[in-house]
N, C-alpha and C positions, 0 to 999 in steps of 0.2 A: 504494500500500500504506500502510495506517495502522498505528500502533503495535500495536494488538491483533492485526492480521493477521500482523505480524512475529513477535509472541510465539507465536501459534498455529503458524506455520510452523516456527519453531525448536523448539518443544515436540514437534511431530510428527516432526522429523528427529533429535531427541535424546531417545529414549524412556527413557534412563537418568536423566534429570532430570525432576522434577515440573514441572507448569505454573507453580506458585508460584516455584520456583527460577529458571526461565527468565525469568519476569516480573521478578524481583528483579535478575537480571543485566542485562537490558535497561535497567531503570530506573537502575541504578548507572552503566552506560556513558554513557547520555544525560545523567545528572546530572553526571558528571565533565566531559563535553564542555561542558556549559552553564557549569559553574564556571570552567573554563579560559578560556572566552570572556568571561565576566563580569569576569575579572581582566585582560582585555585581551590574552590569549594567542591562539594559533592552534592549531587541531586539524587534523592532517593524517592522512588515511587513504590510504596508498599504493595507487595504482591506482584509487582512487575519487575523491578530491578533497580540498580543503582548506576549512575553515570559518575565517573571521576576522571581526573587528569593524571596521567603518568608521564614521567620525564624519561626521555631516551638520551643517553650520553652521546657525545660526539664520537665518531668512529671513522676508520678508514674504509671506504667502500671501493668498488671496482666497476668501471664502465664495462658493461657486458659486450659492447660492440668492439671496443679497442683493447680491452684488457688493462687499460691505464688505471692507476690508483687515483681515487678521488676522495677528498676530505668531505665528510658528511657532518654538518653542524649538529649540535645538541638541539633537541626540540621537545615540545610537549605534545602528547597525543591523547585523544579521548579514549576512555576504556569503559566497557559496559559489563556488568555482572548481573546475570538474570536472578530474579527472586525465586524462592522456593515454589510459590504458587504457579508462576509461569512455567518453570521446569516440569512440575507435576502435570500441568495441563497439556504441555507438548508431548509428554511421554505417556499419557493416559491411553492412547490408542494401542500401545504395545507393538507398534510397527518398527520401533527403533532397533 
């Protein structure tokens, strides 16, 4: 599901809200989550999972085309850990 599909689904389930209002709510929620993570915080949605930021150290990489060594700078990357309820629901079918 992509963001526009989420907005459409929420708008159809909440007919008392306009499409623009639903879109604004989704953008605010995602924006606040991004802001919290940008400040080094953690965002936890009970039953779904937790988003956090992890640091990756600088390292020496390799250009696969030329084989030349390349310096890769340190960076921060988003990390998601699923919650117990989400894992249980995904594995409920027993197809795993």
